[in-house]
Each structure stands twice: as structure tokens, then as C-alpha cells.
C-alpha positions in Angstrom: 23.2 68.0 100.2 23.2 64.3 101.2 22.5 63.0 104.7 25.6 63.3 106.9 28.3 60.7 106.1 26.3 59.4 103.1 29.0 60.5 100.7 31.8 58.9 102.8 29.9 55.6 103.2 29.1 55.5 99.5 32.8 56.0 98.7 33.8 53.2 101.0 31.2 50.8 99.5 32.3 51.7 96.0 36.0 51.2 96.6 35.9 48.2 98.9 35.2 45.6 96.2 38.3 46.7 94.2 40.7 47.0 97.2 42.4 43.7 96.8 42.6 44.2 93.1 44.5 47.5 93.7 47.3 45.4 95.1 47.2 42.3 92.8 47.1 44.4 89.6 50.5 45.7 90.2 52.2 42.3 90.1 51.0 41.7 86.5 53.3 44.5 85.3 56.4 42.9 86.8 59.6 45.0 86.9 57.9 47.6 84.7 56.2 48.9 87.8 59.5 50.4 89.0 59.6 52.9 86.1 56.6 55.0 87.2 57.7 54.5 90.9 61.1 56.2 90.4 59.6 58.8 88.0 57.0 59.9 90.6 59.6 59.7 93.5 61.9 62.2 91.8 58.9 64.4 90.8 57.7 64.5 94.5 61.0 64.6 96.4 62.7 67.5 94.6 59.9 70.0 95.2 59.5 68.8 98.8 63.2 69.4 99.5 63.0 72.9 97.9 59.9 73.8 100.0 61.8 72.5 103.1 64.7 74.9 102.4 62.2 77.7 101.8 60.5 76.9 105.2 63.9 76.8 106.9 64.7 80.3 105.7 61.3 81.7 106.6 61.0 80.0 110.1 64.6 80.5 111.2 65.3 76.7 111.0 62.2 75.6 113.0 61.2 73.6 110.0 63.5 72.1 107.3 63.6 69.5 104.5 63.6 66.8 107.2 60.0 67.8 108.3 58.7 68.2 104.7 60.1 64.9 103.6 58.8 63.2 106.7 55.3 64.6 106.2 55.3 63.6 102.5 56.4 60.0 103.4 54.0 59.5 106.3 50.9 60.9 104.5 51.9 59.1 101.3 52.1 55.7 103.1 48.8 56.2 104.9 47.0 57.3 101.8 48.5 54.5 99.6 47.2 51.9 102.1 44.0 53.4 103.4 43.1 56.1 100.8 40.2 55.8 98.4 42.0 56.9 95.2 45.5 55.5 95.3 46.5 57.4 92.1 46.5 60.6 94.1 50.0 61.8 95.2 50.4 63.7 98.4 53.1 66.1 99.4 53.9 69.4 101.1 52.9 72.1 98.7 53.6 75.9 98.3 50.3 77.0 99.9 51.3 75.1 103.1 54.7 76.8 103.1 53.0 80.2 102.8 50.5 79.5 105.6 53.2 78.2 107.9 55.3 81.2 107.2 52.4 83.5 108.2 51.9 81.5 111.4 55.5 81.9 112.3 55.5 85.6 111.7 52.5 85.9 114.0 53.8 83.6 116.7 57.3 85.1 117.0 55.9 88.6 117.6 53.8 87.4 120.6 55.6 87.3 124.0 53.3 84.5 125.3 53.9 82.4 122.2 57.2 83.2 120.6 59.4 81.0 118.6 59.3 78.3 121.3 55.6 77.6 121.1 55.3 78.3 117.3 55.0 74.6 116.4 52.7 73.9 119.4 50.3 76.7 118.2 50.6 75.4 114.6 49.5 72.0 116.0 46.3 73.6 117.3 45.8 75.2 113.9 46.0 71.7 112.5 43.5 70.4 115.0 41.0 73.0 113.9 41.8 72.3 110.2 41.4 68.6 110.7 38.0 69.1 112.3 36.8 71.3 109.5 38.0 69.0 106.7 36.2 66.0 108.4 33.0 68.1 108.6 33.3 69.1 105.0 33.6 65.5 104.0 30.7 64.4 106.3 28.3 67.0 104.9 29.2 66.3 101.2 31.0 69.5 100.5 32.9 67.8 97.6 29.8 68.2 95.4 30.5 71.9 95.0 34.1 71.5 93.8 32.7 71.6 90.2 31.9 75.3 90.8 35.7 76.0 90.8 35.9 76.4 87.1 39.0 76.9 84.8 39.2 80.6 85.7 39.8 79.8 89.4 42.2 77.0 88.6 44.2 79.1 86.2 44.4 82.1 88.6 45.5 79.8 91.5 48.1 78.2 89.2 49.4 81.6 88.1 49.6 82.8 91.7 51.7 79.8 92.6 54.0 80.4 89.6 54.5 84.1 90.6 55.3 83.0 94.1 57.8 80.5 92.8 59.5 83.3 90.8 59.4 85.5 93.8 61.1 82.8 95.9 63.7 82.2 93.2 64.6 85.9 93.0 64.7 86.3 96.8 66.9 83.3 97.2 69.3 84.4 94.5 69.6 87.9 96.0 70.3 86.3 99.4 73.3 84.6 97.9 75.0 88.0 97.9 74.0 88.8 101.5 75.0 87.4 104.9 72.4 85.1 106.4 70.6 86.2 109.6 72.2 85.4 112.9 75.5 84.5 111.3 79.0 85.7 112.5 79.9 88.5 110.1 83.6 88.2 110.9 83.9 84.8 109.1 86.1 84.7 106.0 83.3 83.4 103.8 81.3 86.6 104.6 84.0 89.0 103.4 83.0 91.1 100.4 85.0 89.3 97.8 83.7 85.9 98.9 80.1 87.1 99.2 80.4 88.4 95.7 82.0 85.1 94.5 79.2 83.1 96.2 76.6 85.3 94.5 78.1 84.9 91.0 78.5 81.2 91.4 74.9 81.0 92.7 73.7 82.9 89.6 75.5 80.5 87.3 74.2 77.4 89.1 70.6 78.7 89.3 70.4 79.7 85.6 72.2 76.5 84.7 69.6 74.4 86.4 66.8 76.4 84.9 67.8 76.3 81.3 69.2 72.7 81.3 66.0 71.4 83.0 63.7 73.1 80.5 65.8 71.7 77.7 65.8 68.2 79.0 62.0 68.3 79.5 61.6 68.6 75.7 63.8 65.6 75.0 61.0 63.6 73.5 60.9 66.0 70.5 64.7 66.0 70.0 65.9 64.8 66.6 68.9 63.1 68.1 69.2 59.8 70.0 66.9 56.8 70.0 63.4 56.8 71.5 64.5 55.1 74.7 67.3 57.6 75.4 65.0 60.6 74.7 62.3 59.2 76.9 64.8 58.6 79.8 66.1 62.2 79.5 62.6 63.7 79.4 61.5 61.7 82.4 64.6 62.0 84.6 66.4 65.0 83.1 65.4 67.4 85.9 66.8 65.4 88.8 69.8 64.6 86.6 70.4 68.3 86.1 70.2 68.9 89.8 72.8 66.1 90.3 75.0 67.5 87.5 75.0 71.1 88.8 75.6 69.8 92.3 78.6 67.9 91.1 79.9 70.9 89.2 79.7 72.9 92.4 82.5 70.7 93.7 84.7 71.6 90.8 85.3 75.2 91.9 88.9 76.2 92.8 90.1 74.8 96.1 91.2 78.3 97.3 87.6 79.2 97.9 86.8 79.3 101.7 84.5 76.6 103.1 80.9 77.6 102.6 81.3 79.0 99.1 79.1 78.1 97.3 76.5 78.0 100.1 74.7 74.7 100.6 71.6 73.4 102.4 71.7 73.5 106.2 69.4 71.4 108.3 69.8 69.2 111.3 69.8 65.4 110.8 66.8 63.8 112.3 68.7 61.6 114.8 70.4 64.6 116.5 69.4 65.3 120.1 68.5 68.8 119.1 65.9 67.4 116.6 64.0 65.4 119.2 61.8 68.4 120.0 60.4 68.4 116.5 58.7 65.1 117.1 57.3 65.8 120.6 55.4 69.0 120.0 52.2 67.5 121.4 53.8 67.9 124.9 53.9 71.7 124.6 50.4 72.1 123.1 49.0 72.4 126.6 51.2 75.4 127.2 49.5 77.5 124.5 47.1 80.1 126.1 43.4 79.4 125.6 43.0 82.7 123.7 45.5 81.6 121.1 43.9 78.1 120.9 40.6 79.8 119.9 42.3 82.3 117.6 43.9 79.3 115.7 40.4 78.8 114.2 40.9 81.8 111.9 44.0 80.5 110.0 42.5 77.0 110.2 39.6 78.2 108.1 41.9 79.4 105.4 44.0 76.3 105.4 41.0 74.0 105.3 39.6 75.9 102.3 43.0 75.7 100.6 43.3 72.0 101.2 39.7 71.4 100.2 40.3 73.1 96.9 43.8 71.9 96.2 43.2 68.3 97.2 39.9 67.9 95.3 41.3 69.5 92.1 44.4 67.2 92.2 42.1 64.2 92.7 39.9 65.3 89.8 42.9 65.7 87.4 44.2 62.3 88.5 40.9 60.8 87.4 40.1 62.7 84.2 37.6 61.0 82.0 40.2 60.6 79.2 42.1 58.1 81.5 39.1 55.7 81.3 39.5 54.7 85.0 37.3 51.7 85.9 37.3 52.1 89.7 35.0 54.7 91.3 36.2 57.9 92.8 36.2 58.6 96.6 36.3 62.4 97.0 34.4 62.5 100.3 36.3 59.6 101.9 39.7 61.0 100.8 38.9 64.4 102.2 37.9 62.8 105.5 41.2 60.8 105.5 43.1 64.1 104.7 41.6 65.5 107.9 42.9 62.6 109.9 46.4 63.0 108.4 46.4 66.7 109.0 45.7 66.0 112.7 48.6 63.5 112.8 51.0 65.9 111.2 50.0 68.7 113.6 50.6 66.5 116.7 54.0 65.5 115.3 55.0 69.1 114.6 55.4 68.7 110.9 53.6 70.6 108.1 50.6 68.6 106.6 50.6 67.1 103.1 47.7 67.2 100.6 47.1 66.3 97.0 49.6 67.9 94.8 49.8 69.1 91.1 51.2 68.2 88.7 52.4 65.0 90.3 48.9 63.4 90.6 48.0 63.4 86.9 51.6 62.6 86.1 51.3 59.5 88.2 48.1 58.4 86.3 49.7 59.1 83.0 52.9 57.1 83.8 50.7 54.1 84.7 48.7 54.5 81.5 51.8 54.0 79.4 52.4 50.6 80.9 49.1 49.2 79.6 48.9 51.3 76.5 52.2 50.0 75.1 51.2 46.4 75.5 47.8 46.9 73.9 49.2 49.0 71.0 51.8 46.4 70.2 49.3 43.5 70.0 46.7 45.6 68.1 49.3 46.6 65.5 50.4 43.0 65.1 46.8 42.0 64.6 46.2 44.7 62.0 49.3 43.8 60.0 48.2 40.2 59.9 44.8 41.4 58.5 46.6 43.5 55.8 48.7 40.5 54.8 45.6 38.4 54.5 43.8 41.2 52.6 41.0 41.1 55.1 38.2 43.7 55.0 38.2 46.7 57.3 35.2 45.3 59.3 37.2 42.1 59.9 40.3 44.1 60.8 38.4 46.2 63.3 36.8 43.1 64.8 40.2 41.5 65.4 41.6 44.6 67.0 38.6 44.9 69.2 39.1 41.2 70.3 42.7 42.0 71.2 41.6 45.1 73.2 39.1 43.0 75.3 41.7 40.2 75.8 44.4 42.6 77.0 42.1 44.2 79.5 42.5 42.6 82.9 39.0 43.4 83.9 36.9 43.3 80.7 34.2 46.0 80.6 30.8 45.4 78.9 30.6 45.1 75.1 28.7 48.5 75.0 31.5 50.3 76.8 34.2 48.7 74.5 32.2 49.9 71.5 32.0 53.4 73.0 35.8 53.5 73.7 36.7 52.2 70.3 34.2 54.2 68.3 36.8 56.7 67.0 39.1 53.8 65.9 36.2 52.1 64.1 35.3 55.2 62.3 38.9 55.7 61.2 39.2 52.2 59.9 35.8 52.3 58.0 36.6 55.8 56.7 39.7 54.5 55.0 37.8 51.8 53.3 35.0 54.2 52.2 37.6 56.7 50.7 37.1 59.3 53.4 39.5 62.0 54.6 42.1 59.4 55.5 41.9 57.8 52.1 44.8 55.6 51.3 46.6 52.5 52.5 45.9 51.7 56.2 49.1 52.0 58.3 48.6 50.5 61.7 51.7 52.4 63.1 50.1 55.7 62.0 46.4 55.2 62.4 46.0 53.2 65.7 47.9 55.6 68.0 45.5 58.6 67.7 42.4 56.5 68.4 43.6 54.0 71.0 41.8 54.6 74.3 44.0 55.1 77.4 44.2 52.2 79.8 45.6 52.7 83.3 47.0 50.1 85.6 45.1 51.2 88.7 47.0 50.0 91.8 48.5 51.1 95.1 52.0 49.7 94.9 53.7 52.6 93.0 52.3 55.2 95.5 53.4 53.1 98.4 56.9 52.5 97.0 57.5 56.1 96.1 56.4 57.2 99.6 58.8 54.7 101.2 61.6 56.1 99.0 60.7 59.6 100.2 61.0 58.2 103.8 64.4 56.8 103.0 65.4 60.2 101.7 65.0 61.5 105.3 67.9 59.2 106.3 69.9 60.6 103.3 69.8 64.2 104.6 73.7 64.2 105.0 73.8 63.6 101.2 71.0 66.0 100.4 72.9 68.8 102.4 75.5 68.7 99.6 73.1 70.4 97.2 73.9 74.2 96.8 71.0 76.4 97.8 71.4 78.2 94.4 70.5 75.0 92.7 67.2 75.0 94.5 66.6 78.6 93.5 67.0 77.5 89.9 64.6 74.7 90.5 62.0 77.1 91.9 62.4 79.1 88.7 62.0 75.9 86.6 58.8 75.0 88.4 57.4 78.4 87.7 58.3 78.4 84.0 57.3 74.8 83.5 53.8 75.5 84.9 53.0 78.2 82.3 52.5 76.1 79.1 48.9 74.9 79.1 47.6 77.7 81.3 45.2 79.6 78.9 45.4 82.7 81.1 49.1 82.9 80.3 48.5 82.2 76.6 45.9 84.9 76.4 48.2 87.3 78.3 50.9 86.8 75.7 48.2 87.3 73.0 47.7 90.9 74.2 51.3 91.8 73.1 50.9 90.5 69.5 50.1 93.3 67.1 47.1 92.8 64.8 49.3 92.5 61.8 51.1 89.5 63.4 48.2 87.5 64.8 48.2 85.3 61.7 51.2 83.6 63.2 49.1 82.3 66.1 46.8 80.7 63.6 49.7 79.0 61.8 50.6 77.0 64.9 48.5 74.8 67.2 46.3 77.2 69.1 43.4 77.2 71.6 39.9 77.1 70.1 38.9 80.4 71.7 41.3 82.3 69.4 39.0 81.5 66.4 35.6 81.6 68.2 35.8 84.6 70.5 36.4 88.2 69.3 39.8 89.6 70.3 38.2 92.5 72.4 36.4 89.9 74.5 39.5 87.9 74.9 41.4 91.0 76.0 38.7 92.1 78.5 38.5 88.6 80.1 42.3 88.4 80.3 42.6 91.9 81.9 40.0 90.9 84.5 42.1 87.9 85.4 45.3 89.9 85.5 43.8 92.5 87.9 42.4 89.7 90.1 45.8 88.0 90.1 47.5 91.3 91.2 45.0 91.7 94.0 45.6 88.1 95.2 49.4 88.6 95.0 49.1 92.0 96.8 47.3 90.3 99.7 50.2 88.0 100.2 52.4 91.0 100.9 50.2 92.2 103.8 51.9 91.4 107.1 49.9 88.8 109.1 46.7 89.6 107.2 48.3 87.9 104.2 47.0 84.7 105.6 43.6 85.7 104.1 44.9 85.3 100.5 42.7 82.3 99.8 39.5 84.4 100.4 39.5 86.0 96.8 39.4 82.4 95.3 36.3 81.6 97.4 34.7 84.8 96.2 35.5 83.9 92.7 32.7 81.2 92.8 30.0 83.9 93.1 31.8 86.3 90.7 31.9 83.5 88.0 28.2 82.5 88.6 26.5 85.9 88.9 28.7 88.7 87.5 30.7 87.3 84.6 27.6 86.1 82.7 26.4 89.7 82.7 29.6 90.9 81.1 30.2 88.2 78.5 28.0 86.4 76.0 27.2 82.8 77.2 29.0 81.2 74.2 32.1 83.4 74.6 32.2 82.6 78.4 31.9 78.9 77.7 34.9 79.1 75.4 37.1 81.3 77.7 36.2 79.2 80.8 35.8 75.8 79.2 36.0 72.7 81.2 38.4 71.1 78.7 41.5 72.3 77.0 40.6 72.3 73.3 43.2 73.0 70.6 42.9 73.6 66.8 45.6 72.5 64.4 47.5 75.3 62.7 46.7 76.5 59.2 49.2 75.9 56.4 52.1 78.3 56.7 52.3 81.1 54.3 55.4 81.6 52.1 56.9 84.9 53.1 59.0 85.1 50.0 56.2 87.1 48.3 52.9 88.9 49.2 50.1 86.6 48.3 47.6 87.9 45.9 44.3 86.7 47.3 41.8 87.3 44.6 38.1 87.3 45.0 38.0 84.7 47.8 40.4 86.4 50.1 39.5 87.4 53.7 39.8 90.9 54.8 40.6 91.3 58.5 40.8 95.0 58.3 44.5 95.0 59.2 47.4 94.5 56.8 49.6 91.6 57.6 52.9 92.7 59.0 55.9 91.6 56.8 59.4 93.0 56.6 62.0 92.5 54.0 64.6 91.4 56.5 62.3 88.7 57.9 61.6 87.4 54.5 65.3 87.2 53.6 66.0 85.5 56.9 63.6 82.7 56.0 64.9 82.5 52.5 68.6 82.1 53.4 70.7 79.8 55.5 73.1 81.0 58.2 76.0 80.9 55.7 74.1 83.1 53.3 72.8 80.5 50.7 69.4 81.1 49.2 67.0 78.2 49.9 64.9 76.3 47.4 61.7 75.1 49.0 59.5 72.6 47.2 56.5 70.4 47.9 57.4 67.1 49.6 57.4 64.2 47.1 55.9 61.9 49.7 52.9 63.9 50.8 49.9 65.1 48.8 50.0 68.7 50.0 48.8 71.9 48.3 51.4 74.1 46.8 52.5 76.9 49.2 53.1 79.2 46.2 50.5 79.7 43.4 51.8 78.3 40.1 51.5 81.7 38.4 53.9 83.2 40.9 56.5 80.4 41.1 58.7 82.3 38.7 59.0 85.0 41.4 60.8 82.6 43.8 64.6 82.9 43.7 66.2 79.5 43.1 69.9 78.8 43.4 71.8 75.6 43.7 74.8 75.2 45.9 78.1 75.4 44.1 
């Protein structure tokens, strides 16, 4: 552990020289800077609105989208100006919603607190939380964040996904019920209209879910040009929310007002909303015993913020992004403590670093620079090909372009290191290596081009200002049906599953031994080939049981606030217990720091059973084929038999051995 404040001071000294550059670098991109700005704005605003509606339901309207948007805007503006790492995106996250819900459940059951002093008591919780976050930063606690390995991150991510699913289901069920404290005699709460509201809600929720998931994959569509596909992939989710909101106004006019049900929250300029911004005046009314008791939930919140904020910052600064400016973990954590204090005094839930918005922000800025460098390097390579230059000369010119396009040129050694893979690829082609053949700049530069990120503060500041403007747009936001948000909760849950190796291993448990070859045919995680299945299954079952324990704790009244404790215990479990249960090399693969994939093996032709002579592998289990499956692959939907041959353009091995080609049924269309 360093001397107190040493880490914070080092961070300030490291970031101070590049502070002005963080502002000036944005202007070099011109109008292109607005693309990542709007991209991150929509990625931040939609979840915050959804979390605000969840808070409104759980706190009987004490908190709403107004407060969650205001917190995200205020903290985002502060961090973009004063923060150490401006690529980090802040917002109100699901753990904050959970903790504030538990605080409300506790406060409303106490006669000397009640609903009236709930936000004042939550303010004291934020005071304690802020103090602990500042102390953690002062005493260099960020150095232990590396002990939270993939197993902890995956479990936390899965728990959040399960809670999203839970909220989506609870919300959808509520569409069939009468809200609390509502007049049951109203026409819209008659059985037929409740049932209609529920059915419409189900349609809208599933419509948002499936259309959003489909739009996210637009980049791989076969249809449309690249610009259109990229636009739909980036902005498809907010567009789907707008589309289904618009469709909600196309229902028959005979439906009573309030069907379908829409967001309800007070506009910030109403007289009734003034109390939300003057909570500090009531903090003195909270009894001393409860002020001291606020320390307990503050410990949990401080631990959550420390973990969540640090991990989000880490992922925004992954080594693959090749960021030049130094990190500022200690200083950013200290600033988070200050912002938590401000939010508590204002009576709004605090914001912290959020996923996946933070790495999404860095990635969106990487595209700006990468596109420019790629275009110039391809042009240079094509000129070399035209002049019949050697591979060495071609690489030299591309390297010169790379250095020229870099606004802050690194040392020659670092350039050689970053372009090492590209150099090997170019030289390998000349030497007749694996990539033997004519050098195609369009094909060969992309995989080896290092990422370049436009590190600046303007996009974070602009998107935070837009979130602040959204507070004034509450009358428009209230037009969104609540069921659309339940569909969005389900979308966030489903969208978070790909890339989570715990989820991938969980699915692997349900694949029969005879069908596991299908996993190897596609792109798959490296542990599938390097770790025996029984060890994969044991590790996955351990994670599953641990997840169920964490989820079960969230259901315990009041004591559910302790749900972060198992994640802190996981540090010791990973360090001292798991190494005794698994071999070191297997544990390294299952809990790897990086997400490593292996390309799929060539697909087998299921029109016959391969005769693998002497060299065939024996897995001890017979591969699982069925006649109907084979026929489905051999025929079109209209019943024609397919004739599959080797591509004339690629030098690929035959899928069917020559001696068996006569067994394949071939039929031409009439």
C-alpha cells in the first residue's frame, strides 16, 4: 500500500499534462464527433429512464426518471470536466436502484423515519458512502481491483441480467393489475380494460425485445449498404422504442384514457417537485441512531461502487485500445466520492461508472481514427502494388502513414510493437507463408491494424448535456408506454448474455456428447478444447450455485441489502479454495483475463457418415445424426435437393472424399 494520497497525487500529475489536449483533440474530428456523442447519449438515456420508472414503482413515486436523469447529467458533466479518465461514462445503474429500494423498504416501516424522511436518511447513507469512497482512494484500494477476476465479473453480470429479467416479468404482470393507491372505480380499471391493457402491454414488450435484438445484428445483414446497416445497428434500439411508442397511439379510439398505461412522473418545475431538491434541509430531522445506522448500507454501496466503477474504468481502458494517456483510478474514485455526496444532498440517487456504455464509448471513438488511418494505409499499399514495390518497401510506407496520421506520434519502438503483426503478415506473403498469394490491402490490413482512439472530453460532456436536456423533455418522455420499458429491460438482459463465458458454459451443459462437435464447428471459446468437459461442468455448477445464493439474498426483506457480500468473499474463494479444486492450467483457462476464441473447424457434410480410416479420432461417443436432419440440410424449403460443390474462388479442401462423391444425390432444377 502506498502512502496516503500517493495514488491520487500520481494520477493528477499523470493526467495534468494532457488535460488541454483532451479538449483540443476533439476539434480535429470536426462534425464526426457528433456520431459517438449521439450514440452514447441514447445508450445512456434509455437505461436511465427505465431505471427511473423502476424506482418510481418501488418507492411509491419518491424517485422517478427525473431524478435518475438529473443525477446522470450532473455527474456526467462533473466527470467530463474534472475527471481523470474522460472516456468513462457515468449513470444510475441497477445496483443503485436495488440499494435505494431496500433503503425505502426499511425507512417506510419506521415510524420515526417513514416515507417523509426516506430521502433525508438516504442522504446520510450517501454521506457515509462518500467518506468511504474517498478513504478507499486515499489509501490506494484500487490496487486490489485486479483480484476481482473473470469469475466475479461474470457472476455479477449474470445477477444483473437475472434481475433485469425479474423486473421485466414483474412489470409485465403489473400491466394486468391495478396500481397501488389508485381508484379502483375508474373505467380503465374494469376487468375488460385491464385485460386489454395487459394484452397490449405484452405485444409492445415482446415487440421491443425482438425488434431491438434484430436491429443490433444489422451489421451482419445481407441487405442494404454499409452506412444503412451501421446506422440501424447503432441507433436501432432507440428507434424501436420510438416505433413501438408511436404504434401505441394507433390503438382504437374507443379505448379509455390510460390504456395502454404510460409513464407517470412529475415534471421538475412543479411546486410539488421542489422538495426533491431541498432534502438537505430535512437531514437534521433524522434521529441520531439512524444516522449512525446508515453506515451499514453505506458499506455495501461503497463496495458496489468501488467494484462497478473500477471495472467500468478498466474496460474503457483495455490494452487493445492502445490509449496513450495514463489511467487515473485513484483520483476518479475520489471524485466519485465527491459526486456521491453532492447527489445525496440533492436527494437524487448517485451515478457511477456503467457497463457496457463505457467501453462502447471508447470503441465509438476508435472508429473515428481507425477509418482515417485505414483509408490512407490502403491507398499507400495500392500505390506500392502498382509500382511493384517489395514487401519491405510497402510496409515502410504504411508505417510512415501510420506515424503521420497519429496526432501525438509515439516512439519508433512502440510503433514497431503495434505494427508487428502487420509486418509479419506482409513479409509472410512475400515468403510464401500461410497467407501465400496476391496481397490485398482491403483484406489484409484490417485484421492487423492497431486501434487508435481519439481521447478527448467533448463527447462525454455533450452527451451529459443532452441527458440534462432530456430532463426538460419529461412531458415527451411520459408518452412512452410502461410496457415498452419492460421490453427494454428484457432486451438489456438478453443482450448482456453473449460474451459471458458463464452463460456459454451453462448452455454447454445441455448439449449431449454426440452433438458437441457442433460447438467445434463454430467459433468457440478456447477452454472448450483445452479443458476436459467434467472440469468445465464442475466449474459452471459452482458458479450456478453461487449465483442462486446471491439471487436468493436479494429476496430477503431488508437483509437483502447485504447481497454484495458474496462478491467480496469471492476474492478469498478464488485465491485459496478454487486452486485446490482445479488444476492451475484449467483454472487459468476457465478464469482467463482475456476472452480468447478459436475459429471453427470445417463443417462436416451430413449427407453421409464419414469413413475416418486410420487417422480418425475416437471420442468414445458416437456422433449424433438423424435422417431427418440430413434431409433438411439436403433440401430447400420447396423440396428441391441441393447440389453443394467447392467454391471456384477459394482453395478449400473437399468436404466429401472423392471416393464417396458418387453417394451424393445431385439433381438439377427443372
